[in-house]
C-alpha positions in Angstrom: 0.0 0.0 0.0 2.8 2.5 0.9 4.5 2.0 -2.5 1.3 2.4 -4.3 0.5 5.5 -2.3 3.8 7.1 -3.2 3.2 6.3 -6.8 -0.2 7.9 -6.7 1.1 11.0 -5.0 3.8 11.3 -7.6 1.2 11.2 -10.4 -0.9 13.8 -8.6 2.0 16.2 -8.2 2.9 15.8 -11.9 -0.6 16.2 -13.2 -1.4 19.8 -14.2 -5.1 19.3 -14.0 -4.8 18.9 -10.2 -3.2 22.3 -9.8 -5.5 23.9 -12.3 -8.5 22.8 -10.2 -6.8 24.0 -7.0 -6.1 27.3 -8.6 -9.7 27.7 -9.7 -10.9 27.0 -6.2 -8.4 29.4 -4.7 -9.3 32.2 -7.1 -13.0 31.7 -6.5 -12.5 31.9 -2.7 -10.4 35.1 -2.9 -12.8 36.8 -5.4 -16.0 36.1 -3.5 -14.5 36.2 0.0 -12.3 39.3 -0.3 -12.0 41.0 -3.7 -15.7 41.8 -4.3 -16.5 42.6 -0.6 -13.4 44.8 -0.4 -14.3 46.7 -3.6 -17.8 47.2 -2.2 -16.4 48.4 1.1 -14.0 50.9 -0.4 -16.2 52.3 -3.1 -19.5 52.2 -1.2 -21.1 50.3 -4.2 -23.3 47.3 -3.6 -22.8 43.9 -5.2 -24.8 40.6 -4.8 -22.5 39.4 -2.0 -22.8 42.5 0.2 -26.1 44.1 -0.8 -27.9 45.6 2.2 -25.0 44.9 4.6 -23.5 47.8 6.5 -20.0 48.7 5.5 -18.7 48.0 9.0 -20.1 44.5 8.8 -18.6 44.0 5.4 -15.2 44.9 6.8 -15.7 42.6 9.8 -16.4 39.7 7.4 -13.0 40.1 5.8 -10.9 40.2 9.0 -8.9 37.3 10.5 -11.7 36.5 12.9 -13.8 35.3 9.9 -11.1 33.6 8.0 -12.7 30.1 8.3 -16.0 31.4 6.9 -14.2 32.7 3.8 -12.0 29.6 3.5 -14.8 26.9 3.5 -17.9 28.9 2.7 -17.8 27.9 -0.9 -17.0 24.2 -0.3 -20.5 22.8 -0.4 -21.1 23.9 -4.0 -18.3 25.6 -6.0 -15.2 23.9 -4.5 -17.2 20.7 -4.0 -17.8 20.6 -7.8 -14.0 21.0 -8.4 -13.3 18.2 -5.9 -15.8 15.9 -7.7 -14.0 16.7 -11.0 -10.7 15.8 -9.3 -12.0 12.4 -8.1 -13.4 11.7 -11.6 -10.3 12.5 -13.5 -7.9 10.7 -11.2 -9.9 7.4 -11.1 -11.5 7.7 -14.5 -8.3 8.5 -16.2 -7.0 5.1 -15.5 -9.7 3.6 -17.6 -9.6 6.1 -20.5 -5.8 5.8 -20.8 -5.8 2.0 -20.4 -3.2 2.2 -17.6 -5.1 0.3 -15.0 -4.4 -3.0 -16.7 -0.7 -2.2 -16.8 -0.7 -1.2 -13.1 -2.4 -4.4 -12.1 0.3 -6.5 -13.8 2.8 -5.1 -11.3 1.2 -7.3 -8.5 -0.8 -4.8 -6.4 -4.4 -6.0 -5.9 -7.3 -3.9 -7.2 -8.3 -3.0 -3.6 -4.8 -1.9 -2.8 -4.6 0.3 -5.9 -7.9 1.9 -5.2 -7.1 2.4 -1.5 -3.8 4.1 -2.4 -5.7 6.4 -4.8 -8.2 7.3 -2.1 -5.4 8.1 0.4 -3.6 10.2 -2.2 -6.8 12.1 -3.0 -7.4 12.7 0.7 -3.8 14.0 1.0 -4.3 16.3 -2.0 -7.6 17.6 -0.6 -5.9 18.4 2.6 -3.3 20.4 0.7 -6.1 22.2 -1.1 -7.7 23.2 2.2 -4.5 24.3 3.8 -3.5 26.3 0.7 -6.8 28.1 0.5 -6.7 28.8 4.2 -3.2 30.3 4.0 -4.2 32.5 1.1 -7.4 33.7 2.8 -5.4 34.3 6.0 -2.9 36.5 4.2 -5.7 38.5 2.6 -7.4 38.9 6.0 -4.2 40.2 7.6 -3.5 42.6 4.7 -7.0 44.0 4.9 -6.9 44.3 8.6 -3.6 46.2 8.4 -4.8 48.5 5.6 -8.1 49.4 7.3 -6.8 49.3 11.0 -9.1 46.4 11.7 -8.9 43.7 14.4 -6.1 41.2 14.2 -7.9 38.7 16.5 -8.0 35.1 15.1 -10.3 32.3 16.0 -9.1 29.8 18.6 -6.9 26.9 17.5 -9.7 24.5 18.2 -12.1 26.5 16.0 -9.5 26.7 13.2 -8.9 22.9 13.3 -12.6 22.2 13.5 -13.3 24.4 10.5 -10.5 23.0 8.4 -11.4 19.4 9.2 -15.1 20.1 8.4 -14.0 21.6 5.1 -11.8 18.6 4.3 -14.7 16.2 4.9 -17.0 18.1 2.6 -14.5 18.1 -0.2 -13.5 14.5 0.4 -17.2 13.4 0.2 -17.6 15.1 -3.2 -14.2 13.8 -4.4 -15.3 10.2 -3.6 -18.6 10.9 -5.3 -16.7 11.7 -8.5 -14.5 8.6 -7.9 -17.5 6.2 -7.6 -19.1 7.7 -10.7 -15.8 7.2 -12.6 -15.6 3.6 -11.6 -19.3 3.0 -12.6 -18.9 4.5 -16.0 -15.2 3.7 -16.6 -14.5 7.2 -18.1 -14.1 10.8 -17.2 -16.5 13.0 -19.2 -19.8 11.4 -18.1 -19.1 11.3 -14.4 -18.0 15.0 -14.5 -21.1 16.0 -16.4 -23.5 14.2 -14.2 -21.8 15.2 -10.9 -21.5 18.9 -11.7 -25.1 19.1 -12.9 -26.2 17.4 -9.7 -24.3 19.8 -7.5 -25.0 23.0 -9.3 -28.6 22.3 -10.4 -30.5 19.2 -9.6 -30.0 19.0 -5.9 -30.8 22.7 -5.4 -33.9 22.4 -7.6 -35.0 19.3 -5.8 -34.6 20.9 -2.3 -36.5 23.9 -3.5 -39.4 21.8 -4.9 -39.6 19.8 -1.7 -39.5 22.9 0.5 -42.3 24.7 -1.4 -44.5 22.0 -2.9 -43.8 18.7 -1.1 -43.0 19.5 2.6 -43.8 15.9 3.6 -40.6 14.9 1.7 -38.4 17.2 3.7 -36.7 14.2 5.2 -35.5 13.3 1.7 -34.1 16.7 1.0 -32.3 16.7 4.4 -30.6 13.4 3.5 -29.0 14.7 0.3 -25.2 15.1 0.3 -25.2 18.8 -0.6 -27.7 19.7 2.2 -25.5 18.0 4.8 -22.4 19.5 3.4 -23.9 23.0 3.7 -25.2 22.2 7.2 -21.8 21.0 8.4 -20.1 24.2 7.1 -22.9 26.3 8.8 -22.3 24.5 12.0 -18.5 24.7 12.2 -18.3 28.3 11.1 -21.2 29.6 13.3 -22.1 32.2 10.7 -25.5 33.9 10.7 -28.0 32.8 8.1 -28.0 36.2 6.5 -24.2 36.0 5.9 -24.2 32.4 4.6 -23.1 32.0 1.0 -25.0 29.8 -1.5 -25.4 26.2 -0.4 -24.7 26.9 3.3 -27.8 26.7 5.5 -29.0 25.4 8.8 -31.0 22.5 7.4 -29.9 19.8 9.8 -27.8 19.8 13.0 -24.0 19.7 12.9 -23.8 16.2 14.4 -26.2 14.7 12.0 -24.5 16.4 9.1 -21.1 15.1 10.2 -22.4 11.5 10.6 -24.2 11.7 7.2 -21.1 12.9 5.4 -19.1 10.1 7.0 -21.7 7.6 5.8 -21.6 9.0 2.3 -17.8 8.7 2.2 -18.0 5.1 3.5 -20.7 4.1 1.0 -19.0 5.8 -2.0 -15.6 4.1 -1.1 -17.3 0.7 -0.6 -19.2 0.9 -3.8 -16.1 1.9 -5.8 -14.1 -0.9 -4.2 -16.7 -3.6 -4.7 -17.3 -2.6 -8.3 -13.6 -2.5 -9.1 -12.9 -5.9 -7.6 -15.9 -7.7 -9.1 -16.0 -6.2 -12.7 -13.7 -6.4 -15.7 -11.5 -3.3 -15.7 -11.5 -3.0 -19.5 
């Protein structure tokens, strides 16, 4: 397993798509978390992310005390979609390139290969989370220094809790992309289905249930995106009025945590079972 893990990490480090996806997530976090709010604060103009919010509150949302909010606020939808794409291209690429058969001739079992890929993806997701946190932290410090704002940071426990929650959200979506890639044995279809689900279908389904079918609220509350947004809401402690798209208090934090762990376990188990029982070609 260790040798396979090292090989998978080497592939991820050398793969440009991994860093392009990370860069896209980083840019989105900085634009919506800092650039647009700061332009609104300095010019007095309103934009969709700060409309109706007092300027002092806009500034407070960009200071180090709110760094976790800006780091993981976009994870349930936007960064989650990028994580799903990562899982799909890493696992599905082995099928489209025909390299999985070659790897399996080198003796590692199918479960070992897939387990190493999951560990490597988890490591890369952790690096994504830390990288976005560092960038957001630097922006927060810069804005606080420029505007004479508070330099107070959240406690270490709060920071670790927020980063761990963000990692779990991205890992869940990454495994969702991986299991779709194993099911369809390619890259394009899993990406298309997964991104459409995250950005459109789940939001539409939750809206229909909320407005027209309230008796099916339990179904909407069991969806992965709902629980991802609820976990982010719980670990950040942000107000509902400040929450970005996809972050809402639909279920409790403990329930959201357990549900996301369950999704991760189910996705990993399905991918492993399918890989071990089915022809890889």
